[in-house]
C-alpha positions as CSV (number, residue, x, y, z in Angstrom):
1,X,-54.2,64.1,78.4
2,X,-51.0,62.3,78.4
3,X,-49.4,63.1,75.5
4,X,-50.5,67.0,75.8
5,X,-48.8,66.9,79.4
6,X,-45.7,65.2,78.1
7,X,-45.0,67.5,74.9
8,X,-45.3,70.1,77.5
9,X,-43.3,69.0,79.9
10,X,-40.4,68.0,77.0
11,X,-40.6,71.8,76.2
12,X,-39.5,72.6,80.1
13,X,-36.8,70.1,80.0
14,X,-35.4,72.2,77.3
15,X,-35.8,75.6,78.2
16,X,-34.7,74.5,82.4
17,X,-31.4,73.7,80.3
18,X,-31.3,76.3,78.4
19,X,-32.1,78.7,81.6
20,X,-29.3,76.9,83.1
21,X,-26.8,78.2,80.7
22,X,-27.6,81.8,81.5
23,X,-28.2,81.0,85.4
24,X,-24.2,80.2,85.3
25,X,-23.1,84.0,84.2
26,X,-24.6,84.9,88.0
27,X,-21.2,85.8,90.1
28,X,-23.4,84.3,93.2
29,X,-23.7,80.9,92.3
30,X,-21.9,78.5,91.2
31,X,-21.7,76.6,88.2
32,X,-22.1,72.9,90.5
33,X,-25.0,74.2,92.1
34,X,-26.6,75.8,88.7
35,X,-26.4,72.5,87.5
36,X,-27.4,70.5,90.6
37,X,-30.9,72.4,90.0
38,X,-31.2,72.3,87.0
39,X,-30.2,68.2,86.5
40,X,-33.0,67.4,89.3
41,X,-36.2,70.0,87.5
42,X,-34.8,68.4,84.3
43,X,-35.0,64.7,85.5
44,X,-38.2,65.2,87.0
45,X,-39.6,66.6,83.9
46,X,-38.6,63.2,82.0
47,X,-39.5,61.3,85.2
48,X,-42.4,62.9,85.0
49,X,-43.6,62.2,81.6
50,X,-44.2,58.6,82.0
51,X,-46.1,59.0,85.3
52,X,-48.8,61.3,84.2
53,X,-51.2,58.0,84.2
54,X,-50.4,57.7,88.6
55,X,-52.0,59.9,90.8
56,X,-50.6,62.8,91.7
57,X,-48.5,63.4,89.3
58,X,-50.5,66.6,87.7
59,X,-50.1,68.1,91.4
60,X,-46.6,67.1,91.0
61,X,-45.9,68.9,87.7
62,X,-48.0,72.1,89.5
63,X,-45.6,71.7,91.6
64,X,-42.5,71.7,88.9
65,X,-44.5,75.0,87.0
66,X,-44.4,76.9,90.2
67,X,-40.5,76.4,90.5
68,X,-40.0,76.8,86.8
69,X,-42.0,80.2,87.6
70,X,-40.0,81.2,90.7
71,X,-36.4,80.3,89.0
72,X,-37.3,83.7,87.9
73,X,-35.8,85.2,91.0
74,X,-32.3,83.8,89.4
75,X,-32.8,84.5,85.4
76,X,-36.0,87.2,85.1
77,X,-37.0,86.1,81.7
78,X,-38.0,82.8,83.8
79,X,-40.8,84.8,84.6
80,X,-42.1,85.1,81.8
81,X,-41.3,81.7,80.6
82,X,-42.5,79.8,83.3
83,X,-45.9,81.7,83.4
84,X,-46.3,80.8,79.7
85,X,-45.2,77.1,80.5
86,X,-47.9,77.5,83.5
87,X,-50.6,78.4,81.1
88,X,-49.7,75.7,78.6
89,X,-49.7,72.7,81.6
90,X,-53.0,74.3,82.7
91,X,-54.2,73.9,79.0
92,X,-52.6,70.4,78.5
93,X,-54.7,69.0,81.4
94,X,-57.6,70.9,80.9
95,X,-58.5,70.5,77.5
96,X,-56.5,66.9,77.7
97,X,-59.1,66.0,80.0
98,X,-61.4,66.8,77.3
99,X,-60.3,65.0,75.0
100,X,-60.0,61.7,77.1
101,X,-63.9,62.3,78.4
102,X,-64.7,62.6,74.4
103,X,-62.4,59.4,73.3
104,X,-64.1,57.3,76.5
105,X,-67.6,58.9,75.3
106,X,-67.0,57.9,71.5
107,X,-65.3,54.5,72.4
108,X,-68.6,53.7,74.6
109,X,-70.9,54.6,72.2
110,X,-69.4,52.4,69.7
111,X,-69.0,49.1,72.3
112,X,-72.9,49.2,73.0
113,X,-75.2,47.4,71.1
114,X,-77.9,50.0,69.3
115,X,-81.7,49.2,69.8
116,X,-81.9,49.1,66.2
117,X,-79.3,46.3,65.4
118,X,-81.7,44.0,68.1
């Protein structure tokens, strides 16, 4: 799960950065506000890559996805990109857990002695 989720988060890191460049063109926001919000989100993406094995990391990732979708209020195309990355996050968590379970079953089957060997 960690590899899939980390890949999604690194992709989001770049999307947030590019979204910040677009948001700077908004007359209502100062560059300082835009880059403070973007920097916090980008740092959260990177830190979350290392925290994925800890409890609560997936929930923090979902909060990040919600924030990315809500950033569409400032940059409308982010509604679409946020939804895409929320879907990727779901797929990473869902299929990553299946892969982890299959790996655990495979490791358990290989470590257990067979009845024929005894």
